[in-house]
N, CA, C and O atoms as CSV, one atom per row, in Angstrom:
chain,resi,resn,atom,element,x,y,z
A,1,UNK,N,N,14.763,59.282,45.422
A,1,UNK,CA,C,15.255,60.112,46.023
A,1,UNK,C,C,15.510,60.759,44.115
A,1,UNK,O,O,15.506,60.112,43.068
A,2,UNK,N,N,15.695,62.182,44.352
A,2,UNK,CA,C,16.121,62.921,42.677
A,2,UNK,C,C,16.113,64.551,42.785
A,2,UNK,O,O,15.338,65.336,43.331
A,3,UNK,N,N,17.390,64.728,41.980
A,3,UNK,CA,C,18.210,65.940,41.870
A,3,UNK,C,C,18.391,66.274,40.743
A,3,UNK,O,O,18.796,65.610,39.788
A,4,UNK,N,N,18.021,67.588,40.831
A,4,UNK,CA,C,19.117,68.858,39.514
A,4,UNK,C,C,19.889,69.336,39.934
A,4,UNK,O,O,19.793,70.118,40.879
A,5,UNK,N,N,21.150,68.943,39.230
A,5,UNK,CA,C,22.494,69.101,39.392
A,5,UNK,C,C,22.809,70.170,38.411
A,5,UNK,O,O,22.936,69.768,37.254
A,6,UNK,N,N,22.970,71.496,38.622
A,6,UNK,CA,C,23.238,72.815,37.878
A,6,UNK,C,C,25.039,73.064,38.162
A,6,UNK,O,O,25.376,73.517,39.256
A,7,UNK,N,N,26.072,72.747,37.145
A,7,UNK,CA,C,27.206,73.052,37.270
A,7,UNK,C,C,27.135,75.280,37.129
A,7,UNK,O,O,26.482,76.173,36.588
A,8,UNK,N,N,28.080,75.113,37.867
A,8,UNK,CA,C,28.033,76.449,38.040
A,8,UNK,C,C,29.031,77.463,38.437
A,8,UNK,O,O,29.645,76.912,39.351
A,9,UNK,N,N,29.543,78.656,38.256
A,9,UNK,CA,C,30.729,79.420,38.587
A,9,UNK,C,C,30.771,80.166,39.929
A,9,UNK,O,O,31.740,80.645,40.518
A,10,UNK,N,N,29.355,80.140,40.291
A,10,UNK,CA,C,28.971,80.641,41.561
A,10,UNK,C,C,27.907,80.109,42.260
A,10,UNK,O,O,27.577,79.110,41.621
A,11,UNK,N,N,27.179,80.230,43.236
A,11,UNK,CA,C,26.026,79.957,43.765
A,11,UNK,C,C,25.927,80.691,45.552
A,11,UNK,O,O,26.853,80.919,46.331
A,12,UNK,N,N,24.246,80.931,45.748
A,12,UNK,CA,C,23.673,81.429,46.854
A,12,UNK,C,C,22.597,80.935,47.364
A,12,UNK,O,O,21.565,80.583,46.792
A,13,UNK,N,N,22.913,80.916,48.648
A,13,UNK,CA,C,21.319,81.018,49.453
A,13,UNK,C,C,20.842,81.879,50.523
A,13,UNK,O,O,21.491,82.070,51.552
A,14,UNK,N,N,19.720,82.391,50.284
A,14,UNK,CA,C,19.553,83.534,51.101
A,14,UNK,C,C,17.886,83.108,51.808
A,14,UNK,O,O,16.944,82.649,51.163
A,15,UNK,N,N,17.905,83.432,53.318
A,15,UNK,CA,C,16.997,83.076,53.818
A,15,UNK,C,C,16.912,84.499,54.680
A,15,UNK,O,O,17.805,85.011,55.355
A,16,UNK,N,N,15.436,85.020,54.422
A,16,UNK,CA,C,15.393,86.319,55.367
A,16,UNK,C,C,16.428,87.263,55.467
A,16,UNK,O,O,16.983,87.741,56.456
A,17,UNK,N,N,16.634,87.497,53.918
A,17,UNK,CA,C,18.023,88.263,53.976
A,17,UNK,C,C,19.304,88.325,54.338
A,17,UNK,O,O,20.019,89.313,54.506
A,18,UNK,N,N,19.599,86.872,54.473
A,18,UNK,CA,C,20.884,86.488,55.215
A,18,UNK,C,C,21.193,85.226,54.231
A,18,UNK,O,O,20.550,84.181,54.132
A,19,UNK,N,N,22.414,85.645,53.503
A,19,UNK,CA,C,23.165,84.893,52.728
A,19,UNK,C,C,23.344,83.622,54.033
A,19,UNK,O,O,23.895,84.003,55.065
A,20,UNK,N,N,22.920,82.282,53.963
A,20,UNK,CA,C,23.336,81.318,54.939
A,20,UNK,C,C,24.573,80.179,54.308
A,20,UNK,O,O,25.274,79.501,55.058
A,21,UNK,N,N,24.676,80.133,52.550
A,21,UNK,CA,C,25.082,79.201,52.118
A,21,UNK,C,C,25.752,80.023,50.955
A,21,UNK,O,O,25.033,80.998,50.736
A,22,UNK,N,N,26.982,80.011,50.023
A,22,UNK,CA,C,27.388,80.157,49.318
A,22,UNK,C,C,28.700,79.694,48.873
A,22,UNK,O,O,29.700,79.574,49.581
A,23,UNK,N,N,28.556,79.369,47.242
A,23,UNK,CA,C,30.251,78.695,46.732
A,23,UNK,C,C,30.342,79.419,45.770
A,23,UNK,O,O,29.462,80.087,45.225
A,24,UNK,N,N,32.023,79.251,45.387
A,24,UNK,CA,C,32.253,79.115,43.884
A,24,UNK,C,C,32.438,78.535,42.943
A,24,UNK,O,O,31.248,78.608,42.635
A,25,UNK,N,N,32.840,78.007,42.172
A,25,UNK,CA,C,33.217,76.770,40.848
A,25,UNK,C,C,32.668,75.820,41.730
A,25,UNK,O,O,33.139,75.694,42.860
A,26,UNK,N,N,31.527,74.995,41.256
A,26,UNK,CA,C,31.062,73.888,41.693
A,26,UNK,C,C,29.509,73.599,40.680
A,26,UNK,O,O,28.937,73.905,39.633
A,27,UNK,N,N,29.394,72.592,42.211
A,27,UNK,CA,C,27.459,72.481,41.870
A,27,UNK,C,C,26.110,72.685,42.298
A,27,UNK,O,O,25.538,71.759,42.874
A,28,UNK,N,N,25.623,73.586,42.130
A,28,UNK,CA,C,24.077,73.097,43.019
A,28,UNK,C,C,23.311,71.902,42.505
A,28,UNK,O,O,23.112,71.404,41.397
A,29,UNK,N,N,22.905,71.601,43.945
A,29,UNK,CA,C,22.532,70.256,43.743
A,29,UNK,C,C,21.226,70.749,44.751
A,29,UNK,O,O,21.258,71.119,45.924
A,30,UNK,N,N,19.875,70.574,43.656
A,30,UNK,CA,C,18.177,70.868,44.105
A,30,UNK,C,C,18.037,68.830,44.612
A,30,UNK,O,O,18.356,67.871,43.910
A,31,UNK,N,N,17.674,68.829,45.503
A,31,UNK,CA,C,17.500,67.645,45.760
A,31,UNK,C,C,16.086,67.221,46.877
A,31,UNK,O,O,15.755,67.849,47.883
A,32,UNK,N,N,15.626,66.338,46.477
A,32,UNK,CA,C,14.158,66.142,47.048
A,32,UNK,C,C,14.107,64.402,47.183
A,32,UNK,O,O,14.612,63.514,46.496
A,33,UNK,N,N,13.191,64.384,48.490
A,33,UNK,CA,C,13.583,62.767,48.629
A,33,UNK,C,C,12.007,62.647,48.513
A,33,UNK,O,O,11.174,63.501,48.817
A,34,UNK,N,N,11.764,61.137,47.900
A,34,UNK,CA,C,10.789,60.506,47.783
A,34,UNK,C,C,10.169,59.834,48.879
A,34,UNK,O,O,10.973,59.182,49.545
A,35,UNK,N,N,8.871,59.787,49.307
A,35,UNK,CA,C,8.303,58.564,50.071
A,35,UNK,C,C,8.676,56.995,49.858
A,35,UNK,O,O,8.192,56.296,48.968
A,36,UNK,N,N,9.458,56.638,50.661
A,36,UNK,CA,C,9.910,55.227,50.631
A,36,UNK,C,C,11.531,55.210,49.875
A,36,UNK,O,O,12.000,54.202,49.347
A,37,UNK,N,N,12.092,56.266,49.940
A,37,UNK,CA,C,13.352,55.840,49.835
A,37,UNK,C,C,14.276,55.445,50.816
A,37,UNK,O,O,13.815,55.582,51.949
A,38,UNK,N,N,15.154,55.106,50.784
A,38,UNK,CA,C,15.926,54.157,51.730
A,38,UNK,C,C,17.322,54.760,51.663
A,38,UNK,O,O,17.657,55.355,50.639
A,39,UNK,N,N,18.215,54.635,52.765
A,39,UNK,CA,C,19.757,55.185,52.730
A,39,UNK,C,C,20.612,54.570,51.509
A,39,UNK,O,O,21.616,55.121,51.058
A,40,UNK,N,N,20.003,53.176,50.965
A,40,UNK,CA,C,20.343,53.242,49.377
A,40,UNK,C,C,20.579,54.118,48.681
A,40,UNK,O,O,21.644,54.381,48.121
A,41,UNK,N,N,19.272,54.833,48.643
A,41,UNK,CA,C,19.252,55.942,47.648
A,41,UNK,C,C,19.912,56.937,48.172
A,41,UNK,O,O,20.466,57.519,47.239
A,42,UNK,N,N,20.145,57.433,49.141
A,42,UNK,CA,C,20.964,58.397,49.759
A,42,UNK,C,C,22.183,57.898,49.207
A,42,UNK,O,O,22.210,58.246,48.026
A,43,UNK,N,N,23.325,57.168,49.544
A,43,UNK,CA,C,24.206,56.460,48.849
A,43,UNK,C,C,24.493,56.747,47.604
A,43,UNK,O,O,25.575,57.187,47.216
A,44,UNK,N,N,23.524,56.506,46.926
A,44,UNK,CA,C,23.783,56.407,45.647
A,44,UNK,C,C,23.492,57.612,44.840
A,44,UNK,O,O,23.931,57.722,43.695
A,45,UNK,N,N,22.831,58.434,45.355
A,45,UNK,CA,C,22.974,60.041,45.002
A,45,UNK,C,C,24.162,60.458,45.591
A,45,UNK,O,O,24.542,61.077,44.597
A,46,UNK,N,N,25.047,60.625,46.380
A,46,UNK,CA,C,25.926,61.146,46.944
A,46,UNK,C,C,27.276,60.803,45.832
A,46,UNK,O,O,28.117,61.474,45.233
A,47,UNK,N,N,26.932,59.407,45.959
A,47,UNK,CA,C,28.797,59.270,45.226
A,47,UNK,C,C,28.239,59.451,44.003
A,47,UNK,O,O,29.196,60.001,43.458
A,48,UNK,N,N,27.305,59.390,43.075
A,48,UNK,CA,C,26.735,59.899,41.840
A,48,UNK,C,C,27.345,61.184,41.371
A,48,UNK,O,O,28.175,61.475,40.510
A,49,UNK,N,N,26.296,62.163,42.663
A,49,UNK,CA,C,26.598,64.088,42.195
A,49,UNK,C,C,28.566,63.778,42.718
A,49,UNK,O,O,29.432,64.442,42.147
A,50,UNK,N,N,28.940,62.763,43.773
A,50,UNK,CA,C,29.955,63.124,43.841
A,50,UNK,C,C,31.523,63.256,43.188
A,50,UNK,O,O,32.514,63.952,43.407
A,51,UNK,N,N,31.119,62.096,42.197
A,51,UNK,CA,C,32.255,61.955,41.015
A,51,UNK,C,C,30.951,62.286,39.849
A,51,UNK,O,O,31.107,61.352,39.062
A,52,UNK,N,N,30.225,62.788,39.530
A,52,UNK,CA,C,30.383,63.630,38.015
A,52,UNK,C,C,31.015,64.341,37.598
A,52,UNK,O,O,31.408,65.469,37.896
A,53,UNK,N,N,31.155,63.633,36.799
A,53,UNK,CA,C,32.029,64.049,35.697
A,53,UNK,C,C,31.642,65.235,34.710
A,53,UNK,O,O,31.526,64.833,33.553
A,54,UNK,N,N,31.411,66.614,34.879
A,54,UNK,CA,C,30.717,67.326,33.914
A,54,UNK,C,C,31.717,68.454,33.944
A,54,UNK,O,O,31.230,69.348,33.253
A,55,UNK,N,N,32.814,68.811,34.390
A,55,UNK,CA,C,33.753,69.706,33.948
A,55,UNK,C,C,34.657,69.627,33.065
A,55,UNK,O,O,35.093,68.485,32.914
A,56,UNK,N,N,35.375,70.895,32.031
A,56,UNK,CA,C,36.125,70.038,30.823
A,56,UNK,C,C,37.482,69.930,31.658
A,56,UNK,O,O,37.777,70.482,32.718
A,57,UNK,N,N,38.257,69.007,30.817
A,57,UNK,CA,C,39.598,68.958,31.314
A,57,UNK,C,C,40.104,69.827,30.546
A,57,UNK,O,O,39.437,70.855,30.427
A,58,UNK,N,N,41.419,69.744,29.767
A,58,UNK,CA,C,42.451,70.127,28.976
A,58,UNK,C,C,41.620,70.276,27.502
A,58,UNK,O,O,41.542,71.189,26.679
A,59,UNK,N,N,41.128,69.121,27.575
A,59,UNK,CA,C,40.360,69.101,26.060
A,59,UNK,C,C,39.224,69.690,25.966
A,59,UNK,O,O,38.597,69.523,24.919
A,60,UNK,N,N,38.805,70.308,26.742
A,60,UNK,CA,C,37.384,70.852,26.672
A,60,UNK,C,C,36.533,69.278,26.552
A,60,UNK,O,O,35.408,69.521,26.117
A,61,UNK,N,N,36.627,68.479,26.681
A,61,UNK,CA,C,35.558,67.827,27.521
A,61,UNK,C,C,35.686,67.555,28.538
A,61,UNK,O,O,36.727,67.461,29.190
A,62,UNK,N,N,33.930,67.271,29.027
A,62,UNK,CA,C,33.571,66.534,29.848
A,62,UNK,C,C,33.948,65.714,30.667
A,62,UNK,O,O,33.153,64.775,30.652
A,63,UNK,N,N,34.942,65.517,31.566
A,63,UNK,CA,C,35.904,64.361,32.049
A,63,UNK,C,C,36.455,64.579,33.337
A,63,UNK,O,O,37.326,63.794,33.712
A,64,UNK,N,N,36.075,65.581,34.141
A,64,UNK,CA,C,36.422,65.968,35.663
A,64,UNK,C,C,35.586,66.303,36.578
A,64,UNK,O,O,34.669,67.061,36.261
A,65,UNK,N,N,35.688,65.843,37.879
A,65,UNK,CA,C,34.678,65.738,38.890
A,65,UNK,C,C,34.977,66.921,40.092
A,65,UNK,O,O,35.963,67.656,40.056
A,66,UNK,N,N,34.224,66.949,40.864
A,66,UNK,CA,C,34.338,68.138,41.621
A,66,UNK,C,C,35.068,68.085,42.424
A,66,UNK,O,O,35.309,68.950,43.266
A,67,UNK,N,N,35.703,66.712,42.255
A,67,UNK,CA,C,37.615,66.656,43.354
A,67,UNK,C,C,38.488,66.534,42.558
A,67,UNK,O,O,39.611,66.279,42.992
A,68,UNK,N,N,38.253,66.690,40.939
A,68,UNK,CA,C,39.744,67.106,40.228
A,68,UNK,C,C,39.370,68.679,40.106
A,68,UNK,O,O,40.420,69.306,39.973
A,69,UNK,N,N,38.243,69.534,40.104
A,69,UNK,CA,C,39.012,70.850,40.326
A,69,UNK,C,C,38.442,71.388,41.460
A,69,UNK,O,O,37.754,72.408,41.507
A,70,UNK,N,N,38.797,70.567,42.497
A,70,UNK,CA,C,38.269,71.450,43.664
A,70,UNK,C,C,37.035,72.058,43.969
A,70,UNK,O,O,37.043,73.150,44.537
A,71,UNK,N,N,36.027,71.534,43.686
A,71,UNK,CA,C,34.504,72.279,43.449
A,71,UNK,C,C,33.903,72.195,44.718
A,71,UNK,O,O,34.548,71.548,45.543
A,72,UNK,N,N,33.093,72.564,45.000
A,72,UNK,CA,C,32.487,72.858,45.641
A,72,UNK,C,C,30.682,72.702,45.799
A,72,UNK,O,O,30.224,73.502,44.983
A,73,UNK,N,N,29.537,71.996,46.518
A,73,UNK,CA,C,28.501,71.925,46.289
A,73,UNK,C,C,27.849,73.104,46.724
A,73,UNK,O,O,28.558,74.020,47.143
A,74,UNK,N,N,26.393,73.261,46.692
A,74,UNK,CA,C,25.270,74.188,47.366
A,74,UNK,C,C,24.207,72.841,47.638
A,74,UNK,O,O,24.199,72.195,46.590
A,75,UNK,N,N,23.650,72.435,48.281
A,75,UNK,CA,C,22.533,71.836,47.957
A,75,UNK,C,C,21.425,72.494,48.642
A,75,UNK,O,O,21.562,73.299,49.563
A,76,UNK,N,N,20.382,72.128,48.167
A,76,UNK,CA,C,19.141,72.895,48.239
A,76,UNK,C,C,17.615,71.644,48.224
A,76,UNK,O,O,17.240,70.899,47.319
A,77,UNK,N,N,16.835,71.947,50.152
A,77,UNK,CA,C,15.929,70.415,49.988
A,77,UNK,C,C,14.879,71.301,48.841
A,77,UNK,O,O,14.662,72.497,48.646
A,78,UNK,N,N,14.525,70.387,48.405
A,78,UNK,CA,C,13.101,71.072,47.226
A,78,UNK,C,C,12.656,69.796,46.729
A,78,UNK,O,O,13.198,69.024,45.938
A,79,UNK,N,N,11.320,69.710,47.483
A,79,UNK,CA,C,10.708,68.564,48.040
A,79,UNK,C,C,9.761,68.427,46.307
A,79,UNK,O,O,9.538,67.373,45.712
A,80,UNK,N,N,9.329,69.965,45.813
A,80,UNK,CA,C,8.550,69.700,44.655
A,80,UNK,C,C,9.131,69.537,43.476
A,80,UNK,O,O,8.764,69.997,42.394
A,81,UNK,N,N,10.336,68.660,43.789
A,81,UNK,CA,C,10.676,67.433,42.029
A,81,UNK,C,C,10.074,66.034,42.027
A,81,UNK,O,O,10.350,64.954,41.504
A,82,UNK,N,N,8.963,66.605,42.983
A,82,UNK,CA,C,8.088,65.175,43.342
A,82,UNK,C,C,7.192,65.272,42.717
A,82,UNK,O,O,6.531,64.290,42.380
A,83,UNK,N,N,6.770,67.051,42.217
A,83,UNK,CA,C,5.324,67.706,41.698
A,83,UNK,C,C,5.063,66.774,40.599
A,83,UNK,O,O,5.951,66.384,39.840
A,84,UNK,N,N,3.660,66.371,40.510
A,84,UNK,CA,C,2.937,65.435,39.471
A,84,UNK,C,C,1.583,66.469,39.057
A,84,UNK,O,O,0.551,66.700,39.687
A,85,UNK,N,N,2.155,67.068,37.469
A,85,UNK,CA,C,1.105,67.413,36.548
A,85,UNK,C,C,0.523,66.736,35.714
A,85,UNK,O,O,-0.247,67.279,34.922
A,86,UNK,N,N,0.727,65.535,35.695
A,86,UNK,CA,C,0.253,64.501,34.805
A,86,UNK,C,C,-1.661,64.839,34.574
A,86,UNK,O,O,-2.223,64.709,33.486
A,87,UNK,N,N,-2.375,65.280,35.888
A,87,UNK,CA,C,-3.776,65.386,36.146
A,87,UNK,C,C,-4.081,66.387,36.067
A,87,UNK,O,O,-4.043,66.577,37.283
A,88,UNK,N,N,-4.557,67.826,35.478
A,88,UNK,CA,C,-4.840,68.744,36.058
A,88,UNK,C,C,-3.622,70.230,35.506
A,88,UNK,O,O,-2.685,70.375,34.721
A,89,UNK,N,N,-4.155,70.807,36.190
A,89,UNK,CA,C,-2.629,71.939,36.114
A,89,UNK,C,C,-2.382,72.422,37.696
A,89,UNK,O,O,-1.735,73.459,37.849
A,90,UNK,N,N,-2.668,72.008,38.388
A,90,UNK,CA,C,-2.170,72.251,39.777
A,90,UNK,C,C,-0.984,71.096,40.271
A,90,UNK,O,O,-1.329,69.921,40.139
A,91,UNK,N,N,0.007,71.284,40.674
A,91,UNK,CA,C,0.887,69.835,41.100
A,91,UNK,C,C,0.151,68.964,42.286
A,91,UNK,O,O,-0.436,69.599,43.162
A,92,UNK,N,N,0.164,67.535,42.340
A,92,UNK,CA,C,0.805,66.818,43.369
A,92,UNK,C,C,1.693,66.402,44.011
A,92,UNK,O,O,2.519,65.702,43.423
A,93,UNK,N,N,1.835,66.623,45.203
A,93,UNK,CA,C,3.184,66.148,46.122
A,93,UNK,C,C,3.050,64.888,46.854
A,93,UNK,O,O,3.713,64.707,47.875
A,94,UNK,N,N,1.747,63.466,46.133
A,94,UNK,CA,C,1.848,62.924,46.716
A,94,UNK,C,C,2.756,61.657,47.080
A,94,UNK,O,O,2.650,60.663,47.799
A,95,UNK,N,N,3.286,61.966,46.593
A,95,UNK,CA,C,4.413,61.108,46.566
A,95,UNK,C,C,5.901,61.624,47.306
A,95,UNK,O,O,6.869,60.874,47.435
A,96,UNK,N,N,5.866,62.940,47.719
A,96,UNK,CA,C,7.004,63.275,48.136
A,96,UNK,C,C,7.844,62.440,49.536
A,96,UNK,O,O,7.724,61.315,50.021
A,97,UNK,N,N,8.154,62.864,49.650
A,97,UNK,CA,C,8.710,62.155,51.277
A,97,UNK,C,C,7.694,63.181,52.710
A,97,UNK,O,O,7.256,64.330,52.646
A,98,UNK,N,N,7.630,62.318,53.692
A,98,UNK,CA,C,7.532,63.528,54.734
A,98,UNK,C,C,8.289,64.301,55.227
A,98,UNK,O,O,9.375,64.133,54.671
A,99,UNK,N,N,8.387,65.437,56.317
A,99,UNK,CA,C,9.193,66.176,56.545
A,99,UNK,C,C,10.411,65.442,57.249
A,99,UNK,O,O,11.562,65.304,56.834
A,100,UNK,N,N,9.753,64.955,58.586
A,100,UNK,CA,C,11.091,63.999,59.173
A,100,UNK,C,C,11.603,63.406,58.003
A,100,UNK,O,O,12.793,63.670,57.830
A,101,UNK,N,N,11.050,62.635,57.080
A,101,UNK,CA,C,12.082,61.520,56.341
A,101,UNK,C,C,13.220,62.567,55.615
A,101,UNK,O,O,14.451,62.589,55.610
A,102,UNK,N,N,12.006,63.547,54.918
A,102,UNK,CA,C,13.121,63.949,54.172
A,102,UNK,C,C,14.238,64.916,54.620
A,102,UNK,O,O,15.234,65.211,53.960
A,103,UNK,N,N,13.914,65.351,55.829
A,103,UNK,CA,C,15.266,65.933,56.531
A,103,UNK,C,C,16.327,64.443,56.979
A,103,UNK,O,O,17.552,64.516,56.884
A,104,UNK,N,N,15.731,63.367,57.382
A,104,UNK,CA,C,16.786,62.458,57.637
A,104,UNK,C,C,17.449,62.416,56.167
A,104,UNK,O,O,18.551,62.962,56.224
A,105,UNK,N,N,17.207,62.038,55.111
A,105,UNK,CA,C,17.715,61.777,53.611
A,105,UNK,C,C,18.763,63.163,53.176
A,105,UNK,O,O,19.805,63.063,52.528
A,106,UNK,N,N,18.199,64.388,53.698
A,106,UNK,CA,C,18.972,64.875,53.467
A,106,UNK,C,C,20.130,65.171,54.154
A,106,UNK,O,O,21.232,65.087,53.613
A,107,UNK,N,N,19.978,65.506,55.282
A,107,UNK,CA,C,21.023,65.745,56.570
A,107,UNK,C,C,22.203,64.401,56.108
A,107,UNK,O,O,23.380,64.527,56.447
A,108,UNK,N,N,21.753,63.178,55.339
A,108,UNK,CA,C,22.820,61.776,55.390
A,108,UNK,C,C,23.429,62.155,54.090
A,108,UNK,O,O,24.650,62.074,53.960
A,109,UNK,N,N,22.686,62.553,53.140
A,109,UNK,CA,C,23.445,63.445,52.266
A,109,UNK,C,C,24.654,64.307,52.343
A,109,UNK,O,O,25.749,64.240,51.786
A,110,UNK,N,N,24.039,65.285,53.349
A,110,UNK,CA,C,24.859,65.858,53.056
A,110,UNK,C,C,26.798,65.577,54.274
A,110,UNK,O,O,27.995,65.856,54.347
A,111,UNK,N,N,25.714,64.889,54.864
A,111,UNK,CA,C,26.825,64.068,56.021
A,111,UNK,C,C,28.066,63.075,54.586
A,111,UNK,O,O,29.287,63.105,54.738
A,112,UNK,N,N,27.530,62.460,53.584
A,112,UNK,CA,C,28.673,61.930,52.922
A,112,UNK,C,C,29.262,62.421,51.725
A,112,UNK,O,O,30.238,62.190,51.012
A,113,UNK,N,N,28.171,63.279,51.791
A,113,UNK,CA,C,29.552,64.479,50.815
A,113,UNK,C,C,30.737,64.980,51.604
A,113,UNK,O,O,31.854,64.944,51.089
A,114,UNK,N,N,30.463,65.690,53.459
A,114,UNK,CA,C,31.369,65.856,53.784
A,114,UNK,C,C,32.727,64.668,53.961
A,114,UNK,O,O,33.851,65.098,54.219
A,115,UNK,N,N,32.503,63.309,53.809
A,115,UNK,CA,C,33.037,61.932,54.283
A,115,UNK,C,C,34.120,62.077,52.994
A,115,UNK,O,O,35.158,61.416,52.977
A,116,UNK,N,N,33.696,63.176,51.738
A,116,UNK,CA,C,34.402,62.923,50.656
A,116,UNK,C,C,35.255,63.908,50.545
A,116,UNK,O,O,36.012,63.909,49.574
A,117,UNK,N,N,35.308,64.833,51.398
A,117,UNK,CA,C,36.212,66.077,51.425
A,117,UNK,C,C,35.918,66.980,50.765
A,117,UNK,O,O,36.579,67.972,51.075
A,118,UNK,N,N,35.046,67.197,49.764
A,118,UNK,CA,C,34.531,67.879,48.596
A,118,UNK,C,C,33.524,69.066,49.869
A,118,UNK,O,O,32.617,68.595,50.555
A,119,UNK,N,N,33.959,70.678,49.954
A,119,UNK,CA,C,33.246,71.645,50.924
A,119,UNK,C,C,31.536,71.689,50.017
A,119,UNK,O,O,31.026,71.931,48.923
A,120,UNK,N,N,31.261,71.317,51.235
A,120,UNK,CA,C,29.248,71.790,51.456
A,120,UNK,C,C,28.832,72.843,51.550
A,120,UNK,O,O,29.874,73.302,52.018
A,121,UNK,N,N,28.308,73.527,51.521
A,121,UNK,CA,C,27.438,74.649,51.947
A,121,UNK,C,C,26.037,74.104,51.830
A,121,UNK,O,O,25.909,73.188,51.018
A,122,UNK,N,N,24.860,74.529,52.551
A,122,UNK,CA,C,23.140,74.200,52.384
A,122,UNK,C,C,22.848,75.099,52.359
A,122,UNK,O,O,23.653,75.995,52.104
A,123,UNK,N,N,21.206,75.421,52.674
A,123,UNK,CA,C,20.017,75.745,52.679
A,123,UNK,C,C,19.970,75.635,54.183
A,123,UNK,O,O,20.739,75.502,55.136
A,124,UNK,N,N,18.258,75.796,53.833
A,124,UNK,CA,C,17.708,75.554,55.407
A,124,UNK,C,C,16.485,74.911,55.116
A,124,UNK,O,O,15.577,75.468,54.499
A,125,UNK,N,N,16.422,73.461,55.649
A,125,UNK,CA,C,15.157,72.509,55.263
A,125,UNK,C,C,13.951,73.387,55.590
A,125,UNK,O,O,13.818,74.141,56.554
A,126,UNK,N,N,13.082,73.132,54.572
A,126,UNK,CA,C,11.766,73.851,54.938
A,126,UNK,C,C,12.098,75.554,54.963
A,126,UNK,O,O,11.266,76.383,55.331
A,127,UNK,N,N,13.050,75.781,54.640
A,127,UNK,CA,C,12.533,77.921,54.947
A,127,UNK,C,C,12.431,78.151,53.411
A,127,UNK,O,O,12.670,77.287,52.567
A,128,UNK,N,N,12.083,79.304,53.187
A,128,UNK,CA,C,11.400,80.208,52.124
A,128,UNK,C,C,12.840,80.397,51.354
A,128,UNK,O,O,13.421,81.173,52.113
A,129,UNK,N,N,13.787,80.103,50.208
A,129,UNK,CA,C,14.575,80.277,49.974
A,129,UNK,C,C,14.882,81.243,48.933
A,129,UNK,O,O,14.034,81.181,48.043
A,130,UNK,N,N,15.831,82.160,48.704
A,130,UNK,CA,C,16.339,82.836,47.951
A,130,UNK,C,C,17.737,82.314,47.128
A,130,UNK,O,O,18.876,82.595,47.499
A,131,UNK,N,N,17.400,81.486,45.919
A,131,UNK,CA,C,18.587,81.120,45.449
A,131,UNK,C,C,19.352,81.719,44.107
A,131,UNK,O,O,18.827,81.548,43.007
A,132,UNK,N,N,20.207,82.201,44.192
A,132,UNK,CA,C,20.890,82.841,43.063
A,132,UNK,C,C,22.195,81.736,42.021
A,132,UNK,O,O,23.224,81.379,42.594
A,133,UNK,N,N,22.023,81.458,41.004
A,133,UNK,CA,C,22.751,80.689,40.661
A,133,UNK,C,C,23.571,81.624,39.346
A,133,UNK,O,O,22.980,82.567,38.820
A,134,UNK,N,N,24.835,81.261,38.962
A,134,UNK,CA,C,25.133,81.607,37.793
A,134,UNK,C,C,25.803,80.666,37.448
A,134,UNK,O,O,26.907,80.299,37.853
A,135,UNK,N,N,24.681,79.962,36.150
A,135,UNK,CA,C,25.013,78.332,35.393
A,135,UNK,C,C,26.625,78.842,34.902
A,135,UNK,O,O,27.217,79.913,35.032
A,136,UNK,N,N,27.002,77.527,34.283
A,136,UNK,CA,C,28.661,77.202,33.726
A,136,UNK,C,C,27.805,76.526,32.770
A,136,UNK,O,O,27.101,75.542,33.000
A,137,UNK,N,N,27.963,77.286,31.439
A,137,UNK,CA,C,27.463,76.332,30.171
A,137,UNK,C,C,26.194,76.781,29.366
A,137,UNK,O,O,26.269,77.473,28.350
A,138,UNK,N,N,25.166,76.381,29.843
A,138,UNK,CA,C,24.687,76.020,31.001
A,138,UNK,C,C,24.593,74.500,30.971
A,138,UNK,O,O,24.096,73.886,30.027
A,139,UNK,N,N,25.100,73.932,32.059
A,139,UNK,CA,C,24.957,72.398,32.285
A,139,UNK,C,C,24.083,71.952,33.358
A,139,UNK,O,O,24.328,72.196,34.540
A,140,UNK,N,N,23.043,71.285,32.952
A,140,UNK,CA,C,21.794,71.005,34.331
A,140,UNK,C,C,21.671,69.395,33.815
A,140,UNK,O,O,21.628,69.018,32.644
A,141,UNK,N,N,21.632,68.624,34.942
A,141,UNK,CA,C,21.929,67.402,34.830
A,141,UNK,C,C,20.813,66.476,35.674
A,141,UNK,O,O,21.202,66.510,36.841
A,142,UNK,N,N,19.741,65.762,35.603
A,142,UNK,CA,C,18.633,64.854,35.977
A,142,UNK,C,C,19.034,63.407,36.630
A,142,UNK,O,O,19.324,62.392,35.997
A,143,UNK,N,N,18.982,63.558,38.000
A,143,UNK,CA,C,19.550,62.316,38.437
A,143,UNK,C,C,18.340,61.668,38.707
A,143,UNK,O,O,17.496,62.498,38.369
A,144,UNK,N,N,17.677,60.531,39.175
A,144,UNK,CA,C,16.969,59.716,40.343
A,144,UNK,C,C,17.516,58.762,40.149
A,144,UNK,O,O,18.046,58.189,39.197
A,145,UNK,N,N,17.262,58.535,41.688
A,145,UNK,CA,C,17.997,57.207,42.256
A,145,UNK,C,C,17.469,55.482,41.827
A,145,UNK,O,O,18.057,54.401,41.845
A,146,UNK,N,N,16.071,55.914,41.456
A,146,UNK,CA,C,15.910,54.692,41.037
A,146,UNK,C,C,15.408,54.644,39.671
A,146,UNK,O,O,14.419,53.972,39.376
A,147,UNK,N,N,16.037,55.309,38.866
A,147,UNK,CA,C,16.648,55.829,37.768
A,147,UNK,C,C,15.440,55.296,36.390
A,147,UNK,O,O,15.511,54.498,35.455
A,148,UNK,N,N,14.266,56.351,36.979
A,148,UNK,CA,C,13.119,56.130,36.479
A,148,UNK,C,C,13.218,57.008,35.170
A,148,UNK,O,O,12.242,57.092,34.423
A,149,UNK,N,N,14.557,57.747,34.861
A,149,UNK,CA,C,14.701,58.625,33.604
A,149,UNK,C,C,16.232,58.877,33.651
A,149,UNK,O,O,16.772,59.564,32.784
């Protein structure tokens, strides 16, 4: 499982000209599921992101988590995080999970975050979405549950 995590001042996601999710200060999480991911990968990702300390404390050090700042998460399913462009110019998505598996892990991730009492908003799985992000920093973190990078 992979995530691109961006610290934001605010963000929203729109489907068919309707806002389906919006947050204030917090994180936008683009979440990709790989073929073979297990619940262990999902649990790792939810714990890592919920406790990621990338917000400044009173000394301007990245030392605070979402919980510390009462932040929010906007999660967007994104299979293209497994686009492989090592050969040619067109990405291959062969390692991305099939929709049924990806949706299971996406929803499991959401449920795990909800249990932490962090407010979570989401896009619509497999929809064509427009995401509006006001980066804070910018701060962008890449996370891979198999620690490939």
